[in-house]
N, C-alpha and C positions, 0 to 999 in steps of 0.2 A: 670480517663483517662479510655478511651475505651478500648475493649479487643481486639477490629479488626485494626489492623496494617497495613492493605491493604490499599493502595492509591485509589484504586478504587472498587466500588462495585461489586461481582461476582454475578452471577444469575445461577440458575439450568439450563440445556440444556435439553430441549425435546427432545426425540427419542434418536438416537444410532449415536453419532456423533464419527468420526475414527479420528486419527492421525498416525503419524509415528514421530519417534526421529532417529537422525544421532546418533552414536555412531562410536567414533574413538578405534578401535581393532587393536593391532597389526600384521604385518604381515612381510614375507620376499621375498624380489624382487628377484627373481632367475635370471632374465635378461631383459633388457630393449633397448628399441630405441626411439625415437623423437615420434611415433605413438602407442606405445603400450607396454605392460609388461608380464612378465610371475610371478606369485604370488605364495607364499603359504602361508596357512591361516589354523587354527586349526578348521573352521567350513566351510560350502558348499555356494556359492554364486548364486544365480539363473542366468539361463541364459538370455541374454537380460536385465537384470537390471542394471539400471543405478545408481553408487556411486561418491563419491568425494574420492579421495584419496588424503593425505598428504606425499610428497615426501621428505624424507631428503637428498639433493644431494649434498653431502659434507658440506661446509659452507652456502649452500643455503637451502632454503625450500618451496616448492609452492606445491599448491593445485590444482587437476587437475579431470576434470569429466572423468568416464570411461565407458564403457557397456561391461558386461560380454559376451565373446565370447566363450568359452568354461571353463568346470570345470568337474574334474575326481579326484577319490581317488588316492594320491600319494603313501604315505608309512605311516606308523606305527611307531611312534617313541615313546619311552618310555609309551606306552601304550595309545596314544593319534593318531587319525587319523589326517593325516594333507592332504588338498585338494590343487590338482595345478590348477591353472586358468588361462586362458589368458583374458586381459585386452585390448579395443581398446580405446585409448584416443579420446574424444570426443571434437573439437572445442578448443584446448589449447589455450591462448592469445598468443602473439607474446614474451612476457613478460615470460613464460613458455615453449615456444619451445625453444627459448634462451639458458635457465638455463639447460633444458633436453639436449639439443645439446653438449654444452659446458660440462656437466657431462659426456655423452658417449664419447664424444671425448676425453676426459682425462681418461676415462677406457679402452680404446682403444690403446692410448699412453702408459699407463702402461704396459697391457697386451703383447705387442708385443716389446718393448723395453728389449736388452740383458739385461742380467743378469749380473751386474757390482760386481765382488770381491773387496772390498778397501783392504784385509787381508785375506788368507788362508794359511791352511798346507795341507798337503797331507800324511794322514797316511800309514806307510807302516805294512801293516798286515800279521805278522807270520815270517819277516824275521828279 
């Protein structure tokens, strides 16, 4: 039985061949619209760089390409520097726009709805 378990032969590559890898890192979405978002990460993102963002929008999940339009050091949290970054979404598909629009509209409706009290009590302090 041969030691080589590969389906195809690998060859040495002459010279200096470079590449990149996409790694999904957690982020916090601070605010968003169908055209962009402000996010918070534990690492800086380079201005004008392009990235794919996986967004969990309630029960739906979408992937959208975005360009970094600004980035700054936000705050220090538990000894970790957090970066606030503005992202402009680049050419999202109709499916993605529809999912984001639906999510944003649900968030607006939830934020503007009056607080409903199902059951409550008023405490009488000191009397």
